[in-house]
DRENKELUM-549659 format. One line per 3 residues: number of its first residue (from 1); their letters; for each residue z, y, x of C-alpha. Coordinates in nm, 2 decimals. Layout:
# residues N
NUM	A	Z,Y,X  ... .
//
This chain:
# residues 84
1	VFE	-3.44,3.23,-2.18  -3.73,3.05,-2.39  -3.90,2.89,-2.10 .
4	SQG	-3.58,2.77,-1.93  -3.53,2.61,-2.25  -3.86,2.45,-2.27 .
7	LYD	-3.98,2.66,-2.59  -4.31,2.74,-2.42  -4.46,2.89,-2.70 .
10	KAL	-4.19,3.12,-2.77  -4.22,3.22,-2.42  -4.53,3.30,-2.45 .
13	EHY	-4.56,3.49,-2.75  -4.28,3.70,-2.61  -4.50,3.74,-2.31 .
16	KKC	-4.81,3.85,-2.49  -4.58,4.10,-2.69  -4.50,4.24,-2.36 .
19	LDI	-4.87,4.23,-2.21  -4.96,4.43,-2.52  -4.70,4.71,-2.47 .
22	QLK	-4.77,4.70,-2.10  -5.14,4.75,-2.12  -5.10,5.01,-2.38 .
25	VLG	-4.86,5.22,-2.21  -4.94,5.12,-1.83  -5.29,5.05,-1.81 .
28	GEH	-5.48,4.73,-1.68  -5.40,4.79,-1.35  -4.99,4.79,-1.31 .
31	VDV	-4.78,4.57,-1.09  -4.59,4.55,-1.41  -4.89,4.40,-1.60 .
34	ATT	-4.94,4.18,-1.28  -4.64,4.04,-1.30  -4.66,3.92,-1.68 .
37	YDD	-4.98,3.78,-1.63  -4.78,3.59,-1.33  -4.50,3.48,-1.58 .
40	MGT	-4.75,3.39,-1.86  -4.93,3.14,-1.54  -4.59,2.99,-1.47 .
43	VFE	-4.55,2.90,-1.84  -4.90,2.77,-1.88  -4.85,2.53,-1.55 .
46	SQG	-4.50,2.38,-1.71  -4.74,2.30,-2.00  -5.00,2.12,-1.79 .
49	LYD	-5.25,2.39,-1.91  -5.36,2.42,-1.55  -5.69,2.61,-1.61 .
52	KAL	-5.51,2.87,-1.82  -5.26,2.88,-1.56  -5.48,2.96,-1.30 .
55	EHL	-5.71,3.23,-1.52  -5.35,3.45,-1.56  -5.28,3.38,-1.18 .
58	QKC	-5.63,3.51,-1.11  -5.58,3.80,-1.29  -5.23,3.87,-1.15 .
61	LDI	-5.41,3.86,-0.81  -5.69,4.06,-0.89  -5.45,4.36,-1.03 .
64	RLK	-5.22,4.28,-0.69  -5.56,4.29,-0.49  -5.66,4.63,-0.61 .
67	VLG	-5.29,4.83,-0.62  -5.14,4.65,-0.34  -5.38,4.53,-0.08 .
70	GED	-5.40,4.20,0.09  -5.11,4.23,0.32  -4.87,4.29,0.05 .
73	VSV	-4.60,3.94,-0.01  -4.67,3.96,-0.36  -5.05,3.88,-0.32 .
76	ART	-4.93,3.60,-0.07  -4.69,3.45,-0.31  -5.02,3.45,-0.58 .
79	YGK	-5.20,3.27,-0.35  -4.92,3.06,-0.29  -4.83,2.98,-0.62 .
82	MGS	-5.22,2.92,-0.69  -5.23,2.66,-0.44  -4.93,2.46,-0.55 .
//
C-alpha cells in the first residue's frame, strides 16, 4: 500500500523489516527472500535509484537461479526487470 501511495521510504522500511524476519527464519536462500529483494528493487527503481534497484534485483536473481534453476519463469521475469 505504501508503495502504491508513493510513500517509498515507508515501503522500504516495511520491506526491510520483512526481509530481516525472512532471513532469520528462512535463511538467505529461499524464494520468499528473493521476492522481497525483487519488491525492494521495484521501489528503488520507482525512486530513480537504478544502481540500488539493480543491486537488489541481482540478489533476487542469484537466489532464484540457485533455488529454482535457470529455466524457471520467475528467473526469466527477473532478467526482464533488470533489462527494462
